[in-house]
N, C-alpha and C positions, 0 to 999 in steps of 0.2 A: 154281677153287682149291680144293679143301677145305682147314678149316682145319690140321689135321695136315701137310700139303703146304706151307702157307704157314711156319707153325714150321721146319718142316725146311730150307726156303732161309733165313729168316734164318740161324739156324745153320750152314746152309751158305756161304753168302758171310759171314756176320761182320761184316755193318758194317748200321747203321741211321745213315744222312745225316739230319741234323736239318734239314730245308730250312726256312729265316728268307729271304726277299724283300719288297722295297717292293712291286712289282706280281708281274700273274697274266705279265708276257712276261718280266722277272727272275726268277721262279721257274721257267720250262719252262726258260731258255738254261743256267742251273744243273743242272737235272736233266737236259738234253743232255748239258753238260759231265763230271758224274758218271756218267753212265750208258758213258759213250764209253771213261772207263776199268774198265769190265767191272765195276762195282757197281750190279748191276740191283735194288736195294731202297731206298726213297725215304720218308721221313716228312717227309709235310705238313704244316704246323703252323697250326692255325686263327687265327694270328695274321698270317699270310698275305692282304694283302688281294686276296680274291677267291678262297682256298683253295678252296673246294669246286669253281669252275670250272677252278681248276690239276689238281684228281683227274679230273674230266670230260673234260680235255684230254687227261690221263697215260693214263687207262683206255682211250680211244678211238683215239688215235695212236702209245702205246708200249706194246702188252700185255704185252710184253717186260718190263716194270719193273714190279715189287712195289710197289705204292703203299698208303701206309700215313696216318691220319688223327694228325696230333700234335697236343698239348695241347688236348683233350679235355674239357672239365671237368663232362661230364651229360648223361644217358641222350639226349635230344633231337636233341641236336649229332651224337652217335654214329652213332643212326639216320640222322641225314640224310647223313651222312659214308658208310655203309655204301652208301646206296643211289645213290650218287655214285661208285660201285668201289672204297671204301676196303677193301684186303684185312684189314687188323688195325689197331687203336686203341688208340693210346699219348696215358697221362696224365702229368703231373707230379706227381702225387697221386690218392686214393683214393678211388673214389666206388662204391659199391655199386652204386648203380641203374643206372651206364656199365655194369659189369662184365655185370650180369644181361642188359642189350639186345644186348650183343655173343652172349653166351649164348645167347639166343632167335635171332640168325642164323648160328649157328655159326661167330662170327668172332674171330679171334686178337686178346685183349686184353693193353694190355702198364700197366698201373695202375704211377702212381709210389711209392715209398717211401724211407726214408732208415733210422732205426732197425730195430734187430730186432724188435722188435715192429710197427711198422710195415708188413716186410718179412711177416711172419708172418700179419699181418691181413690184408695184398693177399689173401698165397699160399689164406691159409682162407675167403675170400671168392669162390676161383673164378679168379686170374691164372693167366693161361699162361706167364710170364716177368715178373717185376717188372725194372720200371726202377728203379736204386737213382740216384737224384738229390735234392741236386746232390752229387755223387760227390768234389768235389774239395773241396770245403767242409771236409771230416771225414776228410780222409787220401789219397783216392785208392785207388790199388790196394790197399795195404797194409790200408786200411778194408775193402776186396773180400774179401782173402784173410778178416779177421777173422770176416767175415759167414757166409763158406762152412763154415769152421770147424763152429759148430754147426746150420749149415742148406745142408750139400752137396744135400739133395735141389729145395733152389729152384734155378729158374733165373735168373740174374740179369745184369742189362743196365747197364752203369754208363753213364752221361750227366752231362756235368760233367767236365772234364780231360784226357780223350783228346785224344792227337796221335800225331803221329807219334814221337814220343820218348818216352810212356810206354804207346802202344800195347802193347807185347810184353808189360809189368808187369801190364794188365789181364787180356790173355789166361792168363795165366802163374797170376795170382789166379783164375781161375776162371770169367770172361766166359761167359757164353751167346753174346754178342755186344759190338757196341761202339756204343754210342750215340754219334757222333759229329759236332760242327757246326761253328763258324768254322773249323777247322784244314781242314777240307775243302770245305764248303760256304761257298765263297774270295768273298762279293760284290765285295771289293775288285778282285780279280783281273779278276773280268768286267767291274767297272765301266772298270777298265784297258785293254779288248778282249783281255784275256787267257785267253780259257776251256782253253787246254791247261795252265795252271798247276793249274786243278782236275782236268784229265783225268788228268796226271800224278802227283797227289796221290793217286788213286783209286787208280789201279796199286800207287803206293807201301805203299799201306792191306792192298790185296788179298796184296801179296807179304810183310808182316809175319804175316798169317793162316797162310799158305799155309808159313811156314818155320817157324814157332809150332806148325803141325800137325804136322811133318814131326818133329820131335824130340819132340813129345810118343809118336808110333810109328806 
């Protein structure tokens, strides 16, 4: 899948679940539960034990899932993830070397930024989309609205504070897609043997995205 197609798919789904788990097995189970709800985009963070193995298994067993690498802090890690099947690379911060590595492989790159200066710096460095993190710490959807005012040309994915209760607000504020954490990637539900909770939550998020787009026109 070409980079342009990856970015289009991210926008079409409208969600980027941030997968964190304590083992490869738990990560795979979460991925299956999320995908069962129709969300076929997944960011596997490098904080997951065996994260590379998770990416490899998903790339082999679930080619229908668009797998990205998260919490990528340097170019070497980005390259390793790309070679294991990651189709996009996400970071909580800006690392120019990581952006350059992704460009070398024509892979979508979503570095993190928070302030207007950081957002513009990330965009000028070659970000395809800028991850606004931690968005909840500085006002959530209202902060995203404030950023989009002077920066309408920069695509932003808010992460931190996105929930079923706030998703519509973030979309209305101009989010390219939503970075969703524990509100969707519910390890407690999985531990309780209730993957259907995760699946139903995924469906609810997709419905919110659908309703937003129908209102928009």
